[in-house]
C-alpha positions as CSV (number, residue, x, y, z in Angstrom):
1,M,-57.9,126.8,-83.6
2,R,-57.5,129.8,-85.8
3,P,-59.7,130.0,-89.0
4,L,-56.6,129.7,-91.3
5,Y,-55.4,126.5,-89.6
6,Q,-58.9,125.0,-89.8
7,V,-59.0,125.8,-93.5
8,L,-55.6,124.1,-94.1
9,A,-56.7,121.0,-92.2
10,A,-59.9,120.9,-94.3
11,I,-58.0,121.2,-97.5
12,T,-55.7,118.4,-96.6
13,V,-58.6,116.0,-95.8
14,V,-60.5,116.9,-99.0
15,S,-57.4,116.4,-101.2
16,L,-56.7,113.0,-99.6
17,V,-60.3,111.8,-99.8
18,V,-61.0,112.8,-103.4
19,Y,-57.8,111.3,-104.8
20,G,-57.8,108.3,-102.5
21,N,-59.3,106.0,-105.2
22,T,-56.1,106.5,-107.3
23,L,-54.4,104.1,-105.0
24,F,-56.2,101.3,-106.8
25,G,-54.6,102.2,-110.2
26,A,-51.9,100.5,-112.1
27,L,-48.9,102.1,-113.8
28,V,-50.3,103.3,-117.2
29,F,-49.5,105.5,-120.2
30,D,-46.2,107.3,-119.8
31,D,-45.5,105.5,-116.5
32,H,-44.0,102.5,-118.4
33,E,-41.4,104.6,-120.2
34,A,-40.5,106.9,-117.3
35,I,-40.5,104.2,-114.5
36,V,-40.8,100.6,-115.7
37,N,-38.3,100.9,-118.6
38,N,-36.2,103.7,-117.3
39,R,-32.8,102.4,-116.2
40,D,-32.2,105.6,-114.2
41,V,-34.9,104.6,-111.8
42,R,-33.2,101.3,-110.9
43,E,-31.0,100.9,-107.9
44,N,-28.1,99.4,-109.7
45,T,-27.8,102.3,-112.1
46,P,-25.1,104.9,-111.0
47,L,-26.7,108.0,-109.4
48,A,-24.7,110.3,-111.8
49,S,-26.8,109.1,-114.7
50,V,-29.9,110.7,-113.3
51,F,-28.2,114.0,-113.7
52,S,-26.8,113.4,-117.2
53,N,-29.9,111.8,-118.8
54,D,-33.3,113.2,-119.8
55,F,-36.6,112.3,-118.0
56,W,-37.0,109.1,-120.1
57,G,-33.4,107.8,-119.4
58,S,-31.8,108.8,-122.7
59,P,-28.6,110.9,-122.7
60,L,-29.3,114.6,-123.2
61,S,-26.7,114.6,-126.0
62,H,-28.5,111.9,-128.0
63,P,-30.2,113.1,-131.2
64,E,-33.5,111.4,-130.2
65,S,-33.5,112.7,-126.7
66,H,-36.7,114.4,-125.5
67,K,-34.5,117.0,-123.8
68,S,-36.7,117.1,-120.7
69,Y,-34.4,117.4,-117.7
70,R,-36.1,116.6,-114.3
71,P,-33.6,114.8,-112.1
72,L,-35.4,115.6,-108.8
73,T,-38.5,113.9,-110.1
74,I,-36.5,110.9,-111.2
75,L,-35.0,110.6,-107.7
76,T,-38.4,110.3,-106.2
77,F,-39.3,107.5,-108.7
78,R,-36.0,105.9,-107.7
79,F,-36.9,106.2,-104.0
80,N,-40.3,104.4,-104.7
81,R,-38.7,101.7,-106.7
82,N,-36.0,101.0,-104.1
83,L,-38.7,100.9,-101.4
84,H,-41.3,98.6,-103.1
85,E,-40.1,97.8,-106.6
86,L,-43.0,98.3,-109.1
87,I,-46.0,97.9,-106.8
88,P,-48.2,100.8,-108.1
89,W,-50.0,101.9,-104.9
90,G,-46.8,103.3,-103.4
91,Y,-46.2,105.5,-106.4
92,H,-49.8,106.7,-106.3
93,L,-49.7,107.4,-102.5
94,F,-46.7,109.6,-103.1
95,N,-48.6,111.5,-105.7
96,V,-51.7,112.0,-103.5
97,L,-49.6,113.3,-100.6
98,A,-47.7,115.6,-103.0
99,H,-51.0,117.0,-104.3
100,A,-52.2,117.5,-100.7
101,A,-49.0,119.4,-99.9
102,V,-49.5,121.6,-103.0
103,C,-53.1,122.3,-102.0
104,V,-52.1,123.3,-98.5
105,L,-49.4,125.7,-99.7
106,F,-51.7,127.1,-102.4
107,T,-54.5,127.7,-99.8
108,Y,-52.1,129.4,-97.5
109,F,-50.7,131.6,-100.3
110,S,-54.3,132.4,-101.5
111,S,-55.3,133.5,-98.0
112,L,-52.2,135.7,-97.8
113,L,-52.8,137.2,-101.2
114,L,-56.5,137.8,-100.9
115,A,-56.2,138.6,-97.1
116,S,-59.1,136.3,-96.3
117,S,-59.3,132.8,-95.1
118,S,-62.7,132.4,-96.6
119,N,-61.5,133.5,-100.1
120,G,-58.4,131.3,-99.6
121,L,-60.6,128.4,-98.7
122,L,-62.7,128.7,-101.8
123,A,-59.6,129.0,-104.1
124,G,-57.9,126.1,-102.3
125,L,-61.0,123.9,-102.7
126,L,-61.4,124.8,-106.4
127,F,-57.7,123.8,-106.9
128,S,-57.9,120.7,-104.9
129,L,-61.0,119.3,-106.6
130,H,-60.5,120.6,-110.2
131,P,-60.8,117.6,-112.6
132,I,-58.1,119.0,-114.8
133,H,-55.6,117.8,-112.2
134,T,-56.5,114.1,-112.5
135,E,-53.8,113.5,-115.1
136,A,-51.2,115.1,-112.9
137,V,-52.2,113.1,-109.8
138,A,-53.6,109.8,-111.1
139,N,-50.8,109.4,-113.7
140,V,-47.6,108.8,-111.7
141,V,-45.5,110.7,-114.3
142,G,-47.6,113.8,-113.4
143,R,-45.6,114.0,-110.2
144,A,-43.2,116.4,-111.9
145,E,-46.0,119.0,-112.0
146,M,-46.7,118.6,-108.2
147,L,-43.1,118.7,-107.1
148,C,-42.5,121.7,-109.3
149,A,-45.6,123.4,-107.8
150,I,-44.3,122.9,-104.3
151,W,-41.1,124.7,-105.0
152,Y,-43.0,127.2,-107.2
153,L,-45.2,128.2,-104.2
154,V,-42.3,128.2,-101.7
155,T,-40.4,130.6,-104.1
156,L,-43.4,133.0,-104.2
157,L,-43.8,133.0,-100.5
158,V,-40.1,133.7,-99.9
159,F,-40.2,136.4,-102.6
160,I,-43.0,138.1,-100.7
161,C,-40.7,138.3,-97.7
162,L,-38.0,139.7,-100.0
163,T,-40.2,142.6,-101.1
164,R,-40.7,143.6,-97.5
165,V,-37.0,144.1,-96.9
166,K,-36.4,147.9,-97.2
167,S,-32.7,147.8,-98.0
168,T,-30.1,145.7,-100.0
169,G,-28.4,144.4,-96.9
170,P,-27.6,140.8,-95.8
171,L,-31.2,139.9,-95.3
172,F,-32.0,141.0,-98.8
173,C,-29.2,138.8,-100.2
174,F,-30.3,135.9,-98.0
175,Y,-33.9,136.0,-99.3
176,Y,-32.7,136.5,-102.9
177,C,-30.4,133.4,-102.7
178,L,-33.4,131.4,-101.4
179,V,-35.6,132.6,-104.3
180,V,-33.0,131.6,-106.9
181,L,-32.3,128.3,-105.2
182,F,-36.0,127.3,-104.9
183,S,-36.7,128.4,-108.5
184,V,-33.9,126.2,-109.7
185,M,-35.4,123.3,-107.6
186,A,-38.7,123.9,-109.3
187,M,-37.1,123.8,-112.7
188,L,-35.2,120.6,-111.9
189,C,-38.6,119.0,-111.2
190,K,-40.3,120.4,-114.4
191,E,-39.0,122.9,-116.9
192,Q,-42.1,125.1,-116.4
193,G,-40.8,126.0,-112.9
194,V,-38.5,128.7,-114.2
195,T,-41.6,130.8,-115.0
196,V,-41.9,131.5,-111.2
197,L,-39.2,134.2,-111.6
198,G,-41.5,136.0,-114.1
199,V,-44.4,135.6,-111.7
200,C,-42.3,137.1,-108.9
201,A,-41.5,140.1,-111.1
202,A,-45.2,140.5,-111.8
203,Y,-46.0,140.4,-108.1
204,D,-43.3,143.0,-107.4
205,I,-44.8,145.5,-109.9
206,C,-48.3,144.9,-108.7
207,N,-47.2,145.3,-105.1
208,L,-45.8,148.7,-105.8
209,F,-48.7,150.1,-107.8
210,S,-51.3,148.7,-105.4
211,C,-50.3,151.4,-102.9
212,K,-50.6,154.8,-104.6
213,T,-51.6,156.5,-107.8
214,I,-49.0,156.8,-110.5
215,T,-48.4,160.4,-109.7
216,S,-47.7,159.6,-106.1
217,V,-45.1,157.0,-107.1
218,V,-42.9,159.5,-108.8
219,S,-43.5,162.4,-106.4
220,T,-42.8,161.1,-102.9
221,R,-39.4,160.3,-101.6
222,K,-40.5,157.1,-100.0
223,M,-42.0,155.8,-103.2
224,K,-38.9,156.8,-105.1
225,R,-36.9,154.6,-102.8
226,S,-39.4,151.8,-103.3
227,L,-39.2,152.2,-107.0
228,G,-35.4,152.0,-106.8
229,L,-35.6,148.8,-104.8
230,L,-38.1,147.5,-107.4
231,L,-35.8,148.1,-110.2
232,I,-32.9,146.4,-108.4
233,R,-35.1,143.3,-107.7
234,L,-36.4,143.2,-111.3
235,F,-32.8,143.5,-112.7
236,I,-31.6,140.7,-110.4
237,L,-34.6,138.5,-111.4
238,A,-34.0,139.1,-115.1
239,L,-30.3,138.4,-114.7
240,S,-31.0,135.2,-112.8
241,T,-33.5,134.0,-115.3
242,A,-31.1,134.7,-118.2
243,I,-28.3,132.7,-116.5
244,I,-30.6,129.8,-115.6
245,L,-32.0,129.6,-119.1
246,Y,-28.6,129.8,-120.7
247,V,-27.4,126.9,-118.6
248,R,-30.5,124.9,-119.4
249,V,-30.2,125.5,-123.1
250,A,-26.5,124.6,-123.0
251,M,-27.4,121.3,-121.4
252,I,-29.6,120.3,-124.3
253,G,-26.6,119.6,-126.4
254,Q,-27.2,119.0,-130.1
255,G,-30.1,121.3,-130.7
256,P,-33.8,121.2,-129.6
257,P,-35.8,118.0,-129.3
258,K,-37.2,116.5,-132.5
259,F,-40.9,115.7,-132.7
260,V,-43.0,113.9,-135.3
261,E,-45.9,115.4,-137.2
262,S,-48.5,113.5,-135.1
263,D,-47.2,115.1,-131.9
264,N,-48.1,118.6,-133.0
265,P,-49.5,118.8,-136.5
266,A,-49.8,122.6,-136.6
267,S,-46.0,123.0,-136.1
268,F,-45.4,121.0,-139.3
269,S,-47.7,123.2,-141.4
270,N,-46.0,125.3,-144.1
271,C,-48.7,128.0,-143.8
272,S,-48.1,130.6,-141.1
273,Q,-51.8,131.5,-141.1
274,T,-52.8,127.9,-140.3
275,R,-50.2,127.8,-137.5
276,F,-51.4,131.0,-136.0
277,F,-55.1,130.1,-136.1
278,T,-54.6,126.6,-134.8
279,Y,-52.3,127.7,-132.0
280,S,-54.8,130.4,-131.0
281,Y,-57.6,127.9,-130.9
282,V,-55.6,125.3,-129.0
283,N,-54.7,127.9,-126.3
284,A,-58.3,129.0,-126.2
285,Y,-59.3,125.3,-125.7
286,N,-56.9,125.0,-122.8
287,A,-58.7,128.0,-121.2
288,W,-62.1,126.2,-121.9
289,L,-60.8,123.0,-120.1
290,L,-60.1,125.1,-117.0
291,L,-63.6,126.6,-117.2
292,Y,-65.5,123.5,-118.2
293,P,-63.4,120.4,-117.6
294,Y,-65.9,117.9,-118.9
295,R,-64.2,116.5,-122.1
296,L,-60.9,115.2,-120.7
297,C,-58.5,112.9,-122.5
298,H,-55.0,111.5,-121.8
299,D,-53.8,112.2,-125.4
300,W,-54.7,115.0,-127.8
301,S,-52.3,114.2,-130.6
302,M,-53.0,113.3,-134.2
303,G,-56.4,114.3,-135.3
304,S,-57.9,115.2,-132.0
305,I,-58.1,118.8,-132.9
306,P,-58.1,119.4,-136.7
307,L,-56.1,122.2,-138.1
308,V,-57.8,125.6,-138.3
309,E,-56.8,126.4,-141.9
310,G,-58.8,129.5,-142.7
311,I,-60.2,132.7,-141.3
312,T,-63.8,131.5,-142.1
313,D,-63.4,128.5,-139.6
314,V,-66.0,129.1,-136.9
315,R,-63.5,128.0,-134.2
316,N,-61.7,131.4,-134.7
317,M,-64.7,132.9,-132.9
318,I,-63.8,130.9,-129.8
319,S,-60.2,132.0,-130.0
320,L,-61.3,135.6,-130.4
321,T,-63.7,135.4,-127.5
322,V,-61.1,134.0,-125.1
323,M,-58.4,136.5,-126.2
324,S,-60.9,139.4,-125.9
325,S,-61.9,138.3,-122.4
326,V,-58.3,138.2,-121.3
327,A,-57.7,141.6,-122.8
328,I,-60.7,143.1,-121.1
329,L,-59.5,141.7,-117.8
330,F,-56.1,143.2,-118.4
331,V,-57.5,146.6,-119.3
332,Y,-59.7,146.6,-116.2
333,A,-56.8,145.5,-113.9
334,S,-54.3,147.9,-115.4
335,G,-56.1,151.0,-114.3
336,I,-54.2,152.2,-111.2
337,N,-56.5,153.5,-108.5
338,K,-55.9,155.2,-105.2
339,V,-54.9,153.0,-102.4
340,T,-57.8,151.0,-101.0
341,L,-58.3,150.4,-97.4
342,T,-56.3,147.6,-95.8
343,Y,-58.1,144.3,-95.2
344,R,-58.6,144.9,-91.5
345,Q,-60.5,148.1,-92.3
346,A,-62.4,147.1,-95.4
347,D,-63.6,143.5,-94.9
348,V,-66.4,143.8,-92.4
349,V,-67.7,140.4,-93.0
350,S,-64.9,138.6,-91.1
351,R,-63.7,141.4,-88.9
352,H,-64.4,139.4,-85.7
353,V,-61.8,136.7,-86.6
354,E,-58.1,136.9,-87.0
355,E,-57.0,137.0,-90.7
356,P,-53.8,137.4,-92.6
357,V,-52.6,140.8,-93.6
358,S,-53.1,141.6,-97.3
359,C,-50.2,141.4,-99.7
360,L,-51.8,143.4,-102.5
361,R,-54.2,146.0,-101.2
362,S,-55.7,147.0,-104.6
363,Q,-58.3,144.7,-106.0
364,K,-57.3,145.5,-109.6
365,M,-53.7,144.7,-108.9
366,K,-54.8,141.4,-107.4
367,V,-56.6,140.6,-110.7
368,L,-53.6,141.7,-112.7
369,F,-51.3,139.5,-110.7
370,V,-53.6,136.5,-110.8
371,L,-53.8,136.9,-114.6
372,S,-50.0,136.8,-114.6
373,M,-50.1,133.6,-112.5
374,T,-52.4,132.1,-115.1
375,L,-50.6,133.1,-118.3
376,L,-46.9,133.1,-117.5
377,P,-46.6,129.4,-116.5
378,F,-48.5,128.5,-119.6
379,V,-46.3,130.4,-122.0
380,P,-43.7,127.5,-122.5
381,A,-46.6,125.3,-123.6
382,S,-48.4,127.8,-125.8
383,N,-46.2,127.4,-129.0
384,V,-45.5,131.2,-128.8
385,L,-41.8,131.0,-128.0
386,F,-41.1,127.6,-129.7
387,P,-43.1,124.6,-131.0
388,V,-43.8,121.9,-128.4
389,G,-44.2,118.2,-128.7
390,F,-48.0,118.0,-127.9
391,V,-51.3,119.6,-128.9
392,I,-52.9,119.7,-125.4
393,A,-51.5,118.1,-122.2
394,E,-53.8,118.5,-119.3
395,R,-51.1,118.2,-116.7
396,I,-49.5,121.3,-118.1
397,L,-52.4,123.2,-116.7
398,Y,-51.6,122.3,-113.1
399,L,-49.6,125.5,-112.5
400,P,-51.8,127.9,-114.6
401,S,-54.9,126.6,-112.8
402,M,-53.7,128.3,-109.6
403,G,-54.2,131.7,-111.2
404,F,-57.6,130.5,-112.6
405,C,-58.8,129.4,-109.2
406,L,-57.8,132.6,-107.6
407,L,-59.6,134.5,-110.3
408,V,-62.8,132.6,-109.7
409,S,-62.5,133.2,-106.0
410,I,-62.1,136.9,-106.6
411,G,-65.1,136.8,-108.9
412,F,-67.3,135.3,-106.2
413,N,-66.8,138.6,-104.3
414,V,-69.9,139.9,-106.1
415,F,-71.8,137.7,-103.7
416,K,-69.9,139.0,-100.7
417,V,-72.2,139.8,-97.7
418,A,-72.2,143.5,-97.1
419,R,-73.3,143.7,-93.5
420,R,-71.5,144.1,-90.1
421,S,-72.5,140.6,-88.8
422,P,-69.9,137.9,-89.0
423,V,-70.3,135.2,-91.6
424,S,-68.8,131.7,-91.2
425,V,-65.6,131.0,-93.1
426,W,-67.2,127.8,-94.4
427,R,-69.7,130.0,-96.3
428,F,-66.7,131.7,-97.9
429,G,-68.0,135.1,-96.6
430,L,-70.8,134.9,-99.3
431,S,-74.5,135.3,-99.3
432,L,-76.6,132.1,-99.2
433,P,-77.1,132.0,-103.0
434,G,-73.4,132.6,-103.6
435,A,-72.3,130.0,-101.2
436,S,-74.8,127.5,-102.6
437,M,-73.5,128.1,-106.1
438,A,-69.9,127.7,-104.9
439,Y,-70.7,124.4,-103.2
440,F,-72.6,123.1,-106.2
441,I,-69.5,123.7,-108.4
442,L,-67.3,122.1,-105.9
443,A,-69.6,119.0,-105.6
444,V,-69.6,118.7,-109.4
445,F,-65.8,119.0,-109.6
446,A,-65.4,116.3,-106.8
447,V,-67.7,113.8,-108.6
448,K,-66.1,114.4,-111.9
449,T,-62.6,114.0,-110.4
450,M,-63.3,110.8,-108.7
451,M,-64.9,109.3,-111.8
452,R,-62.0,110.4,-113.9
453,N,-59.6,108.8,-111.4
454,V,-61.2,105.5,-112.1
455,E,-60.5,105.9,-115.8
456,W,-56.8,106.1,-114.9
457,W,-56.9,102.7,-113.1
458,D,-55.6,100.8,-116.2
459,T,-54.9,101.2,-119.8
460,E,-58.1,99.6,-121.0
461,Y,-60.3,102.0,-119.1
462,L,-58.1,104.9,-120.4
463,A,-58.4,103.7,-124.0
464,E,-62.2,103.3,-123.7
465,S,-62.5,106.8,-122.3
466,G,-60.2,108.2,-125.0
467,M,-62.2,106.6,-127.9
468,K,-65.3,108.4,-126.6
469,T,-63.7,111.7,-126.0
470,N,-61.5,111.8,-129.2
471,P,-62.9,109.5,-131.8
472,L,-60.7,111.1,-134.5
473,N,-57.5,110.2,-132.6
474,A,-56.2,106.9,-134.1
475,K,-53.9,106.4,-131.1
476,M,-57.0,105.7,-128.9
477,F,-57.9,102.7,-131.1
478,M,-54.3,101.6,-131.4
479,T,-54.0,101.6,-127.6
480,M,-57.1,99.5,-127.3
481,G,-55.8,97.1,-129.9
482,N,-52.6,96.7,-127.9
483,V,-54.5,96.0,-124.7
484,L,-56.6,93.2,-126.4
485,A,-53.5,91.8,-128.2
486,Q,-51.7,91.4,-124.9
487,K,-54.8,89.5,-123.7
488,G,-54.6,87.3,-126.8
489,Q,-58.0,88.5,-128.1
490,R,-58.3,88.4,-131.9
491,K,-60.7,91.4,-131.7
492,C,-57.6,93.5,-131.5
493,E,-57.4,93.4,-135.3
494,V,-60.6,95.4,-135.5
495,Y,-59.2,98.2,-133.5
496,Y,-55.9,98.3,-135.5
497,R,-57.8,98.5,-138.7
498,E,-60.0,101.3,-137.4
499,A,-56.9,103.2,-136.4
500,L,-55.6,102.7,-139.9
501,R,-58.9,103.9,-141.4
502,I,-58.6,107.1,-139.4
503,R,-54.9,107.5,-140.1
504,P,-53.8,105.4,-143.1
505,H,-50.1,106.4,-142.7
506,Y,-50.0,105.3,-139.0
507,I,-46.7,103.3,-139.1
508,A,-47.0,101.8,-135.6
509,A,-50.5,100.5,-136.4
510,W,-49.3,98.8,-139.6
511,N,-46.4,97.2,-137.6
512,N,-48.7,95.9,-134.8
513,L,-51.3,94.6,-137.2
514,G,-48.6,92.7,-139.0
515,L,-47.4,91.2,-135.8
516,V,-51.0,90.1,-134.9
517,L,-51.6,88.6,-138.3
518,L,-48.3,86.7,-138.1
519,N,-49.4,85.2,-134.8
520,M,-52.6,84.2,-136.6
521,N,-50.6,82.3,-139.2
522,R,-51.5,84.9,-141.9
523,S,-47.9,85.5,-142.9
524,K,-48.6,86.9,-146.3
525,E,-50.9,89.6,-144.9
526,A,-48.4,90.3,-142.2
527,E,-45.7,90.8,-144.7
528,G,-47.9,93.2,-146.6
529,C,-48.4,95.2,-143.5
530,Y,-44.7,95.4,-142.8
531,Q,-44.0,96.4,-146.4
532,K,-46.6,99.2,-146.1
533,A,-45.0,100.5,-142.9
534,L,-41.5,100.4,-144.4
535,T,-42.7,102.2,-147.5
536,L,-43.8,105.0,-145.2
537,K,-40.5,104.9,-143.1
538,P,-37.8,102.6,-144.4
539,D,-35.7,102.8,-141.2
540,H,-38.5,102.2,-138.7
541,V,-36.9,100.2,-136.0
542,D,-39.8,98.0,-134.7
543,T,-41.0,97.1,-138.2
544,N,-37.6,96.2,-139.5
545,M,-37.1,94.1,-136.3
546,N,-40.4,92.3,-136.6
547,A,-40.0,91.8,-140.3
548,G,-36.5,90.4,-139.7
549,H,-37.9,87.9,-137.1
550,M,-40.6,86.7,-139.6
551,L,-38.0,86.3,-142.4
552,R,-35.6,84.5,-140.1
553,T,-38.3,81.9,-139.1
554,Q,-39.1,81.4,-142.8
555,G,-35.4,80.7,-143.6
556,R,-35.0,83.8,-145.7
557,W,-31.6,84.5,-144.3
558,E,-30.3,87.2,-146.6
559,E,-33.5,89.3,-146.3
560,A,-33.6,88.9,-142.5
561,K,-29.9,90.0,-142.3
562,Q,-30.8,93.2,-144.2
563,K,-33.6,94.1,-141.8
564,Y,-31.5,93.4,-138.7
565,Q,-28.7,95.6,-140.1
566,V,-31.2,98.5,-140.5
567,V,-32.2,98.1,-136.9
568,L,-28.6,98.2,-135.8
569,T,-27.8,101.4,-137.7
570,R,-30.5,103.1,-135.5
571,R,-29.8,101.2,-132.3
572,P,-26.2,99.9,-132.4
573,S,-26.4,98.6,-128.8
574,F,-29.5,96.5,-129.3
575,F,-27.8,93.2,-128.2
576,M,-30.7,90.9,-128.9
577,I,-30.7,91.9,-132.6
578,K,-26.9,91.4,-132.7
579,H,-27.6,87.9,-131.3
580,Y,-30.1,87.1,-134.1
581,L,-27.8,88.6,-136.7
582,G,-25.1,86.3,-135.5
583,F,-27.4,83.3,-135.9
584,V,-28.4,84.5,-139.4
585,N,-24.7,84.8,-140.3
586,E,-24.2,81.2,-139.2
587,Q,-26.9,80.1,-141.5
588,L,-25.3,82.0,-144.3
589,L,-22.0,80.2,-143.5
590,L,-20.4,83.5,-142.5
591,Y,-18.9,82.0,-139.3
592,K,-16.3,84.7,-138.7
593,A,-19.0,87.4,-138.9
594,A,-21.3,85.4,-136.6
595,E,-18.5,85.0,-134.1
596,D,-17.8,88.8,-134.1
597,E,-21.5,89.5,-133.5
598,Y,-21.7,87.1,-130.6
599,E,-18.6,88.7,-129.0
600,Q,-20.2,92.2,-129.3
601,V,-23.4,90.8,-127.6
602,L,-21.4,89.7,-124.6
603,E,-19.6,93.0,-124.4
604,L,-23.0,94.6,-124.1
605,H,-24.7,92.0,-121.9
606,D,-22.2,89.5,-120.4
607,S,-24.9,87.3,-118.8
608,H,-26.8,86.5,-122.0
609,T,-26.7,82.7,-121.8
610,D,-28.0,81.9,-125.3
611,T,-25.1,83.9,-126.8
612,H,-22.6,82.1,-124.5
613,F,-23.9,78.7,-125.7
614,A,-24.0,79.8,-129.4
615,L,-20.5,81.2,-129.3
616,A,-19.2,78.1,-127.5
617,R,-20.7,75.8,-130.3
618,L,-19.2,78.1,-132.9
619,L,-15.8,78.1,-131.3
620,S,-15.8,74.3,-131.0
621,T,-16.7,73.7,-134.6
622,T,-14.8,76.4,-136.6
623,D,-11.2,77.4,-136.9
624,N,-9.6,80.9,-136.6
625,L,-10.4,81.6,-140.3
626,G,-14.1,80.9,-139.8
627,K,-14.1,77.6,-141.6
628,K,-16.1,74.6,-140.4
629,V,-13.7,71.8,-139.4
630,A,-13.5,68.8,-137.2
631,T,-13.1,69.4,-133.5
632,S,-9.8,67.6,-133.5
633,M,-8.3,70.1,-136.0
634,I,-9.1,73.2,-133.7
635,N,-6.3,74.5,-131.5
636,K,-6.6,74.1,-127.8
637,K,-6.8,77.8,-127.0
638,R,-10.0,78.1,-129.0
639,L,-11.4,75.0,-127.4
640,K,-10.6,76.3,-123.9
641,K,-12.4,79.5,-124.9
642,A,-15.4,77.4,-125.9
643,Q,-15.3,75.5,-122.6
644,K,-15.2,78.8,-120.7
645,H,-18.4,80.1,-122.5
646,Y,-20.2,76.8,-121.8
647,E,-19.3,77.0,-118.1
648,I,-20.4,80.6,-117.8
649,G,-23.7,79.9,-119.5
650,L,-24.3,76.9,-117.2
651,Q,-23.7,79.1,-114.2
652,Y,-26.7,81.2,-115.2
653,R,-28.8,78.4,-116.5
654,P,-27.7,75.0,-115.1
655,E,-30.9,73.3,-116.3
656,V,-29.9,73.4,-120.0
657,N,-28.9,69.8,-120.4
658,Q,-28.1,70.1,-124.1
659,A,-25.4,72.6,-123.4
660,R,-24.1,70.3,-120.6
661,S,-23.9,67.3,-122.9
662,E,-22.1,69.4,-125.5
663,L,-19.6,70.5,-122.8
664,I,-19.0,66.8,-121.8
665,Q,-18.2,65.9,-125.5
666,L,-15.9,68.9,-125.7
667,L,-14.0,67.8,-122.6
668,F,-13.5,64.3,-124.1
669,Y,-12.1,65.8,-127.3
670,M,-9.8,68.0,-125.3
671,G,-8.4,64.9,-123.5
672,K,-9.9,65.8,-120.1
673,L,-10.3,63.0,-117.6
674,A,-13.6,61.1,-117.9
675,T,-14.3,61.7,-114.2
676,E,-14.5,65.4,-114.8
677,A,-17.0,64.9,-117.5
678,V,-19.0,62.5,-115.3
679,D,-19.0,65.1,-112.5
680,I,-20.6,67.6,-114.9
681,F,-23.2,65.0,-116.0
682,D,-24.0,64.2,-112.4
683,V,-24.8,67.8,-111.6
684,S,-27.4,67.8,-114.3
685,S,-29.2,64.7,-113.2
């Protein structure tokens, strides 16, 4: 077997083994919104809705839409759900296999780029084992990153073929169409995928200048032709990018997505200096996570990273150090040297084995291109072009980490063996100290990754880890409170109060604490929590809903009605709230309004049995004007309608004997034969 094939087989095995323990995990964190509660993932939802809604199942035109458009990823979730419903291991298996596929493609690409199976193996192992990828692989929603990465790498490989075409004939057009098609596929998996066209442009430039000095480029006829083809390719890439982005922006509809202050606090700061310093530090921290992925967390919102509000903040030194390091690498790589020897002539370490031919022959151009691979995919998440809805999202680093792993692999060349004897590919072509250091890093990465995978097994593990990593993030304590509340443990109150101590204006925590206190029969305290939440945000849906339920159970009908009406102004199709509002209107003797609400519920959800029974009772006890009258005074058309709703409700829930008894009484009033009523009664017995 050729060394490259052996390397790819090894990468596949390593990827599957290290992430194998994710198969024991549940659906956690964003998985609930994207898969469990997302109607687009269900089989009975029209397929067209996948292409008209955002990633979370809301219409793109909706004001509260997240505007993330990833239909190809949603289709894979739909495939899983149709195959095995919500059984978690199938979703996780798909993710593990997708990550293994990315690792194989990346290793092949690395071997091609670096012209060495040994260097490609090191880069591939670093990528396969890097702990920063646990969120993308262990969290099912992270599948978007991996699917995007597959098409991203395929696009790059096809573009390399395109650059080797020496004319603008049919073959050029064929490769170009494939590049555009695959880049669109990448973007339909994750928006970040469109950056591959920029990476292609960076490769094209580096490829040209890796061959000759700058004076040679402008003086030789051959290089002039190469420069002409370069300009044509760059123009086509720029035009394609512009068209794709225009279409993507047009799909957003009514403006960009709306975020709240807790998602990205710096973007809500009125001070441009604070925004600049904080964004710089956050971007530097992302680089640090690639270099030292020890402190990992599933959520970095709220107070996880306090704002950098002044030039005297010591964290500015970290930002300056990272930016200076990147600048130094760019200055080093931008110097155009004379052509280096091809791989077959220069690499004496592995000259006795068959290796891929080098794509970029200049070491500096390789570094420059690898830096581009690191930075360009990160730009959409950097807050440079526009504010984003998060502070740090580890899965966003899935694509940029490719460039980072390549950079580390190139850096290990300082340990390259400089002798004419062959060195095994499994030593990465390095001296013994260099290989030992590389394997130590890989071993540490593997252990950390497998341990981090366990933390993604369920929400409680995830919350415990989050509280240790980000003790200033109130959401971590809120999550733990929710876990304990679902288990019925009163200790959840402690975590909700801790979340409120850290963040006193945390509306969701006030709402959940109120719900817990109400279940503990501490209704006065619960009402105080709801009032506090509504003081902060009067139209908060969940708080108005829960407060409405509390007031309804206490018989405070008018107040309950006001809360339900607020909910319906924000969510007019919330059929359960319409049902409760109908009930409240009945208690307020507003029978016509109640009837209208029940009718609207059945338009939204025609199988809601409680509404069928409630409407049937109302129709059989009130007249057309909404007045309470004796059944004998109600016209037959209205009674027949009541009969119909009783019968529909009993089709769905035949065990409800009270409704069956009421139907029997109604039939007697309507003059129906007693035998018909007896038949109905016999069915219930």
